N, C-alpha and C positions, 0 to 999 in steps of 0.2 A: 301142707306142713309149713310152719313158720318157726325159724330159730330165733328166739329172743330170750336171752339170759338176763333176768332182771338186774343181776349184779353188774353184768357187763354194760347194760344200757344205762345204769346209774353212773358208772364210770365214764361212759361216753358223754353223758350230759354234764356231769360234774356240777350240778346245781345251776347250769346256764340255761337261758332260753335259746331255742334254735335260731340260727340265722335265717333259715328258710323252712317254712312249714307248708306242705301241700296236704290239704284235707279233703277227702271224699271227692276228688276231681273226676269230672265226667266231661269228655270232649267228643263231639259228634261231627262227622262229615255227612251232611244231609240227614238221613235217617239211620245211618250206620254209626254205632258207638265204637270209637277207636280206643278210648280210655274209659273204663267202666267203674270209676269210684276209687281211685288209688289214693293212698296217703303215705307221705314220706317226710323225713326231717333231715336237714343238713345243719351241722353245728360249725361255728367259726373255726377255721384252721384244718378242717377235714378235707380228705378226698373221698367222696361218696360216689359209688358207681351203680349204674342201672344197666343190668345186662338182660339179654333176651334175644330171641330169634327175629327174623324178618316179620314185619306186621304185628309185632307185639305191642306197639304203641309208644316205643321209646322216644322217637323223634317228635311225635305229636306232643308228648309230655314236655319236652324241652321247648318246643315252639310256643306252647301255652304259657310256660313259666316266663319266657322272654317277651310275651305280649304280642306275638305274631298270630296267635289263635285265641279265640275267646272260649272259655269253658261254658258248658251248658249248666253245670251245677258244680258246687264245691268252692273252695277258697284257697288262695295263695297269699301267704303273709311273708314279707321279707323285712327283717330287722324291725319287727313289731308293727309294720304298716301293711295294710291290704293292698296287693298289687293286681289281683285278678280283675280283669276288666280294663286295665290301663293299656294304652297303646304302646307299641314297641319302643318309641323314643322316650316315653315317660318311664318305662321300666329301666331303660338304659341310664336315665338320669338318676335313678335310685341307687345304681351301683351294680347292675347285672349286665354282663356282656356275653354274647354267644359266638362261638366258632361253629358254623353250621355244618350239617351233613352235606357232603359234596363240595365243601370249601366255599363256593359262591363268591369267589374273588371277581373283580371287575377286569376281564381279560384285555381290554383295549387301553386300560390305564396302567401307568408304570407302578413298580413296587412302591416307590415313595408316595404316589398319589393314593394307592390303596391304604397304606398305613395312615396317611393324613385323614382319610375318611373315617378311620376308626376313632379319631379324636374330634369328630365334627361338633360334638356338644361342648367341647372344652374351650376356654378362653385364655388359659395360662400358657402362653407361647413358649416360655422357658421350660415349663414342665413337660410340654409336648415334645420338645427337642430332646430333653433328658430321657423321656420314656422311649423315644425312637432309638436313642443310643443303647438303651437297655435291651430293646428288641434285637438289635444287632449283636449284642453280647450273647443273647440266647441263640440267635440264628445268624452266625457269621456269613453264611451264603447270601443272605438277603442284602447285606451291605455291598457285596460284590456285584449286585444286579439292580442298583437303585433306579437307573433309567430304563431298565428293560420292561417291555410290556408283560404284564402278569400272565397273559395267556400263553406266552412262549416258555414259561417256567416248566420244569419237570413236576410230576405229581407230588413228590416229596417237598419241593420248594413251594408249591402252591399251598400245601398244608401248613408249612411254616408261616407263610404269609397270612393265611386265614387266622392262625393263632395269634400272630403278632398284631394283626389288625384289631382283634378283640382286646388284646392287652393294652392297646393305645387308648382305650376308653377308661383306663385305670379302674377296672372292676374290683369290687370286694368279693363278688361271686362270679366265677368264670364257668360258663356252660360249654362243654366240649362234646360235640355230637359226632361220633365215629371218626376220631382223629387218625386212626390207623388204616382206614378203608383204602384198599388198592395199593398199599405201600409195600415195598420189599422188606423182608425181615430186618435187615440192618437199619432201615429207616424207622421201622416200627419201634425198635429198641431206642433209637435216638429221640423219637417223639415222646415216649413214656419217661425217659430220663428228664426231658424238658418239663413235663408235667410235674414231676417230683420237685424239680428245682423251683418252678413257679410257686408251688404250694409252700415250699420251705421259705420262700421269700415273702410269704404273708397273704397269698391269695387263696381263698377257699375254692374248691373245685367240685362241680357235679359233672360226672363223666358218663356218657352213654357209649357203649362199646360192644361190638359183636365178638371181639377177641377177648373172651371171658378170662382166659388165663392171665393175659397181660393186665387186664383191668383189675382183677382180684389181687394181683401181686403189688399193684401200686396203691390201691384204695385201703381205707381203714374200715369202711362199712359198705355193705352192698345190699341191693334189692334185685330180685329176679322178677321180671315182668313177662307174663304170658297172656296173649290175646286180651290185652287191656286190663289185666288184673295183676297185682303183686301176689305171687304165690309163695315167696320165700324171702326172708331177710335175716340179716345177722352180721356179725363181724366178718370182714372179707376173708381173713385167714381160715375161719371156720367153714365158710361156704366153699372155699377152695378145696376142702377135704370132704365135703358132703357128697355122698354117693349119687344122689339125684342130679346134682349140679355137674359132677364129673361125667356122668353118662350123657346128659343132655347137651352140655356146652363145651366140654373138654375132649369129646370124642373117645371116651373110654367105655369099654364094655362092662 
């Protein structure tokens, strides 16, 4: 079952070309197909979420978009240019940055050093300093821990650092992979408030999240991924009220 109201899709597109197009993407680990031919679109200014259970292929999709994995088949186009097959740093140069699942901060490096690594492709020193100040506005706790080793931060602080590091690349498209994983409810709320703020400040967001309710509340459009296939898509508010989604992902009978 797929929810696609042509009138709503037309409103979503509003005569624009998508910022990101993923078409018939297939990704394998050896002989095992992790992603089996998915297609999705992200338009500038949106928060789009990809929800699904463990092993659905969500993180594989994100890692392929960011250039860390190579697709076996299919195409990825960002701002009119094909990016499938590019290396990770080449994708980053195009304007895509990822905050990965599990945070993947550098534990023996300080908060400042981790943030500086997010800007490793940039040459504008003044801009980098301004963006670091912006990260501290979003995450004041990080400013209090500039010289602290990242590995000694709490789980919530490490998530803030991972998101801040990605923002230091000045992305036009921010990929967020499971930003609420392992966090206390109060921190989950804070993370999603920050996602909304980042989006309102002009950054388009593609969000992968197991916390379906939180993701659907913040997103404008959603895709449901199951065992490597998109089984459902539509406006996020409609999927939040869909019986199948509520039973499968919101814990309702």
